[in-house]
C-alpha positions, 0 to 999 in steps of 0.5 A: 500500499506504502508503494502504491501510494508513492507511486501514485505522487511520484506520477502526480508529480510528474504530471505537474511538473509537465504541466508546468513545462507545457504552460512556460513553453506556450507562455514563451511561444506566444510572447514571441510570435504574439497572439495567433487570434489577433485577440485585443484583450488582456483581462480586462485591459486593451491591448492596441497595436500601436506604433505601427503606420499601416504595418498592422493590417489584415488581409482577408479572402472572403468565400462564405459571406454574401455581398461583401468583397472577395479579397478585404484589406483592414488596416490600423494606423498608429494609433491602433484605429481605422484612418488617416493618421492624425495631423499635426496641428492636431488642435487646429482641426475639427477632430472627431473619434468613433468608438463601438463593438463590430459594428462600428469597426466594420472589421469586414469591410475594406478600407473605405468601406466603413461607415466612418470612412463614408462619413469623414468624406462627406462631411471634410466637403464642410469642413476645411480641416477635418479628421475622423478616425474609427476605433471600434473595436470588434466585441467590446461593451460600454464597459470597453468603451470605458476602458479605451476612453480612460486609457487612450481617447482622453490623452488623444483629446478629440472634439467629438467621440461617437459612441455606437451602443447597445448590442455588446450591452444586452445581458452584461453584468455589472463591472467594479472597479477592480475587475474593471481596472483588472486589479487582483480581486480575491473576493471573485474567482473571476477577477482573479482570471481577468487578473491572471489574464493581464499578466499570462499570455496563456490564460490571456488566450484561454479568457478571449476563447471563452468570450468568443465562444459566449459571443457566438452563442449570442448570436453577436459574432459574424454568421454571415449566415443569409437571413433565409437561412435563418429557423423559424421560431416563436416564444410565448407572450409569458416567455417574453415578458419574463425574458424582459423583465429580467434584462430591466431588473439585472442588466438596464441600470448598470448599462444607464451607469456605463453611458453616464459615466462615458459621457462623465469622462468625455465631457471632464476631457473637453469631448462632447459626446453623441450617442448612437442607438443599435440597430439590428435586422430581426425584429417587427415587419418583412425583409424586402428582400427575401420576404422572411418574417423578421419577428419569427427567425431564431435569434440567440435560441429566442425570436426576432421580436423578443431580441429586438424587444430587448435590445430597444430597452437598451437602445432607450435607455440610450435615448433617455440617458442622453436626452437627461445630460443634454448629448445629441441622440442619433436614433439609427435603431429607428431610422434605419431600415430592416432590409438585408440589402443593409446587413450581412447578418442579424447586426452587422453592415453591408456596404451598402448599409455602411453608405447609408449608416453614413447617410443618416449620420451626416443629415443630423451630425452635419448642422450639430458640428456646424454649430459648434465649430463654424470656424473651420466651415467652409460650406453649408450642410445640405438639407438633403444629402446628396450622395 
């Protein structure tokens, strides 16, 4: 019996040493070669691909997503954002930064095709010195936007920040100050994991993979699945109300707090915030291209109607917080038509959709900017955008 215990102890020791060796080897490999999946989060810290003027770029050969280019080029500037380098005389320009998740970054749209690109081109017709960049990060919620604002944007100090928010905040729990700063939190397993992820490439990789899987399960990832391929489902009125009530009770207050914090951070740094509600293809009505009933398609194990009513709870908070704080709100969720010509899945814009988004934003933003930054305006805003 004693020998068996000794053998067991030896085997466990060998296994432990083997695990430690493998972990250390993988850690070194990831530090030398970099993250093979391109994740830009370590725990709850943002890692920007900075100081590489157009050396950070993604070349994507698309064979699966209809409506997108076959060859997609996505570049990052020296700030780690999409767009032109900041001008040397930055303070003399009207400077705008777009902050959001995947529907802002438009990862799978080529350079020049994103709504930020299109909006910038149109606004440059009216403002002599105007700079705009896309700081969207795929998968980010308002929680991530707070980190981005505090760690990067307040140092840059653009005049205006556009926040397209809502989709990635659905069902997002409150995140405390310790978690947000990725400090060690011994009262929370999640806090310990996030703290370890800041310091370890291996832990960060595993944590980001878990996040990625969770995002896919909520149908917020880039599926590229045509709307006609979504199965139909119907949720009972009771189930729908229970789901909506859970979001009202558990999540909306925290989302509201994060929006208020974004406004506070912006204005403390002399930045004017603009809030934009999140549109989606699912919801009420029939798609004009395919004839699909958008209320019945399955989205995240719910039907389109229920999922839309959930998203509208968050959009409603965005509208209210903007109104209460004197912040311009562009109600893109209401103004953008639900049509599959504008979306390549239920969230993400086609090039045609990005163009339409830019048109809607231009109509609201141009007169707003002209009123505040008229000193660099060279041409009156069009009453109707002509593109």
